[in-house]
C-alpha positions as CSV (number, residue, x, y, z in Angstrom):
1,M,-24.1,-1.9,64.3
2,S,-26.5,1.1,64.6
3,L,-29.3,-1.4,65.6
4,L,-27.2,-3.2,68.2
5,I,-25.8,0.0,69.7
6,S,-29.1,0.8,71.3
7,L,-30.2,-2.8,72.2
8,E,-28.9,-5.3,74.7
9,S,-29.2,-8.0,72.0
10,A,-31.1,-8.7,68.8
11,D,-31.9,-11.9,67.0
12,F,-31.2,-12.7,63.4
13,V,-34.8,-12.3,62.2
14,F,-35.2,-8.9,63.9
15,I,-32.0,-7.7,62.3
16,R,-33.0,-9.0,58.8
17,E,-36.4,-7.4,59.1
18,K,-35.2,-4.0,60.3
19,T,-32.4,-3.8,57.7
20,G,-34.5,-5.2,54.8
21,A,-31.5,-7.2,53.8
22,T,-31.5,-10.8,52.6
23,A,-30.7,-13.6,55.0
24,G,-27.5,-14.3,53.2
25,N,-26.4,-10.7,53.3
26,V,-27.1,-10.4,57.0
27,S,-25.3,-13.6,57.7
28,V,-22.2,-12.5,55.8
29,Q,-22.2,-9.1,57.5
30,L,-22.6,-10.6,61.0
31,D,-19.8,-13.0,60.3
32,K,-17.5,-10.1,59.4
33,L,-18.5,-8.1,62.5
34,E,-17.9,-11.2,64.7
35,K,-14.4,-11.8,63.2
36,A,-13.6,-8.1,63.9
37,D,-14.7,-8.7,67.5
38,Y,-17.4,-6.0,67.2
39,I,-20.2,-8.4,68.1
40,N,-20.8,-11.7,69.9
41,I,-23.0,-14.2,68.3
42,T,-24.8,-16.9,70.3
43,K,-26.6,-19.8,68.7
44,S,-29.3,-21.7,70.5
45,F,-32.8,-23.0,70.0
46,K,-36.2,-21.6,70.7
47,G,-38.3,-24.7,70.8
48,K,-37.1,-26.7,67.7
49,R,-36.1,-23.6,65.8
50,P,-32.5,-22.3,65.7
51,L,-32.1,-18.9,67.3
52,T,-29.1,-16.6,66.5
53,T,-28.7,-13.7,68.9
54,C,-26.2,-10.9,68.6
55,N,-24.9,-8.3,71.0
56,I,-22.3,-5.6,70.5
57,T,-19.0,-5.8,72.3
58,K,-17.0,-3.0,74.1
59,K,-14.7,-3.0,71.1
60,G,-17.7,-2.7,68.8
61,I,-19.1,0.2,70.8
62,K,-15.8,2.0,70.7
63,A,-15.5,1.5,66.9
64,F,-19.0,2.7,66.3
65,E,-18.4,5.8,68.4
66,E,-15.2,6.6,66.5
67,Y,-17.1,6.1,63.2
68,V,-19.8,8.6,64.3
69,N,-17.2,11.1,65.5
70,N,-15.4,10.8,62.1
71,L,-18.6,11.4,60.3
72,K,-19.3,14.5,62.4
73,T,-15.8,15.8,61.7
74,Y,-16.3,15.2,58.0
75,I,-19.7,16.8,57.8
76,G,-18.9,19.5,60.2
């Protein structure tokens, strides 16, 4: 979520590389975020290769902001 909050969209490979997580782990986490309606996932092709692109939803932005505010309160 913290990656997507500052980007218009990000592809699966970018997210995997930036997080250092395995492809399976990223896939599971993205699926959970999509089911919560925090992100949209678009599947397409770039040439002959599959391309999975993610972008954060308004609900996801609100949830992330609430999370950050809760952390500030806890630390604060």
